[in-house]
RODRENLUM-683758 format. One record per residue (C-alpha): residue number from 1; residue in three letters; y, z, x. Coordinates in steps of 0.1 Angstrom, whole numbers, plus 5000, padded with zeros to 4 digits. Layout:
BEGIN
SITE    k    r  north    up  east
SITE  NUM  ALA      Y     Z     X
...
//
This chain:
BEGIN
SITE    k    r  north    up  east
SITE    1  MET   2359  1017  9109
SITE    2  THR   2336  1047  9101
SITE    3  GLN   2314  1050  9075
SITE    4  PRO   2337  1075  9053
SITE    5  GLU   2367  1049  9056
SITE    6  LYS   2351  1021  9042
SITE    7  GLY   2333  1042  9014
SITE    8  LEU   2371  1053  9009
SITE    9  HIS   2385  1023  9008
SITE   10  TYR   2356  1004  8985
SITE   11  LEU   2367  1030  8956
SITE   12  GLU   2404  1026  8961
SITE   13  PHE   2395  0992  8957
SITE   14  MET   2373  0999  8925
SITE   15  SER   2402  1015  8910
SITE   16  THR   2427  0984  8905
SITE   17  GLU   2397  0955  8902
SITE   18  SER   2404  0928  8881
SITE   19  LYS   2382  0922  8844
SITE   20  LEU   2366  0900  8866
SITE   21  THR   2356  0920  8896
SITE   22  ARG   2344  0950  8872
SITE   23  SER   2321  0928  8856
SITE   24  LEU   2310  0912  8890
SITE   25  LEU   2301  0949  8899
SITE   26  TYR   2284  0954  8868
SITE   27  VAL   2261  0928  8873
SITE   28  TYR   2253  0937  8911
SITE   29  ARG   2249  0976  8904
SITE   30  LEU   2223  0967  8875
SITE   31  SER   2206  0939  8889
SITE   32  TYR   2201  0958  8922
SITE   33  ARG   2188  0990  8901
SITE   34  LEU   2163  0965  8884
SITE   35  ALA   2151  0951  8914
SITE   36  THR   2120  0951  8938
SITE   37  PRO   2128  0975  8956
SITE   38  SER   2151  0993  8932
SITE   39  ALA   2185  1005  8950
SITE   40  SER   2220  1017  8946
SITE   41  PHE   2248  0992  8949
SITE   42  ASP   2271  1013  8955
SITE   43  LYS   2248  1030  8983
SITE   44  LEU   2246  0997  8997
SITE   45  VAL   2277  0991  9003
SITE   46  VAL   2291  1023  9016
SITE   47  GLU   2258  1025  9042
SITE   48  SER   2265  0987  9053
SITE   49  PRO   2274  0972  9084
SITE   50  ILE   2308  0955  9085
SITE   51  SER   2306  0921  9103
SITE   52  GLU   2330  0911  9131
SITE   53  ASP   2355  0896  9100
SITE   54  GLY   2354  0925  9083
SITE   55  MET   2329  0916  9058
SITE   56  ILE   2301  0942  9046
SITE   57  GLU   2269  0928  9053
SITE   58  ILE   2245  0933  9025
SITE   59  ASP   2208  0923  9032
SITE   60  TYR   2202  0911  9000
SITE   61  ARG   2173  0887  9007
SITE   62  GLY   2152  0924  9011
SITE   63  TYR   2153  0925  8969
SITE   64  ALA   2140  0905  8946
SITE   65  LEU   2151  0903  8907
SITE   66  PRO   2138  0872  8885
SITE   67  ASN   2160  0845  8874
SITE   68  GLU   2156  0854  8839
SITE   69  ILE   2166  0887  8846
SITE   70  LEU   2200  0883  8863
SITE   71  ASP   2205  0857  8835
SITE   72  LYS   2204  0883  8812
SITE   73  ILE   2224  0909  8829
SITE   74  ILE   2249  0882  8833
SITE   75  ASN   2252  0877  8798
SITE   76  LYS   2251  0913  8788
SITE   77  ALA   2281  0914  8814
SITE   78  SER   2303  0887  8793
SITE   79  LYS   2299  0905  8765
SITE   80  LYS   2306  0938  8778
SITE   81  PHE   2339  0928  8795
SITE   82  LYS   2346  0898  8767
SITE   83  LEU   2347  0871  8792
SITE   84  SER   2360  0839  8782
SITE   85  LYS   2338  0809  8788
SITE   86  ILE   2358  0802  8822
SITE   87  GLU   2355  0836  8834
SITE   88  LYS   2316  0840  8825
SITE   89  ARG   2311  0807  8844
SITE   90  THR   2329  0821  8873
SITE   91  LEU   2309  0856  8870
SITE   92  SER   2276  0838  8873
SITE   93  ILE   2287  0815  8900
SITE   94  SER   2298  0847  8922
SITE   95  VAL   2268  0861  8913
SITE   96  TYR   2244  0835  8923
SITE   97  LEU   2265  0825  8955
SITE   98  GLY   2272  0863  8968
SITE   99  SER   2248  0894  8977
SITE  100  SER   2230  0897  8944
SITE  101  PRO   2193  0904  8945
SITE  102  SER   2172  0870  8954
SITE  103  GLY   2157  0852  8926
SITE  104  VAL   2120  0850  8922
SITE  105  ARG   2101  0836  8890
SITE  106  SER   2069  0854  8882
SITE  107  SER   2052  0869  8854
SITE  108  TYR   2070  0899  8867
SITE  109  GLY   2102  0887  8850
SITE  110  LYS   2083  0882  8816
SITE  111  ILE   2072  0915  8816
SITE  112  LEU   2110  0930  8826
SITE  113  LEU   2128  0907  8802
SITE  114  SER   2111  0920  8772
SITE  115  ARG   2120  0954  8783
SITE  116  PHE   2155  0943  8789
//
């Protein structure tokens, strides 16, 4: 699959997504924007290679974001998209087991947390 086709497929998918998928995309977009180094999640999806089994391979280990910030983003998304407790838990599990930036604990997290 060529890059334009992959990007087009991704955009088509976004138009038919569920509330939980929209909230997951919101978390990924915001977390990569706040990560070190900062990045556009949409651009990463379009530019990342595709594995043999058809999965997009994002090198999430190259990005860092304090766990405290990621938790705040998840809480913000659950309120914005009016997720139930079960949906919020599903979102949290999906984020932490998915392609979110690697979690770190540091004073950097406290600084960002105060600005979030």
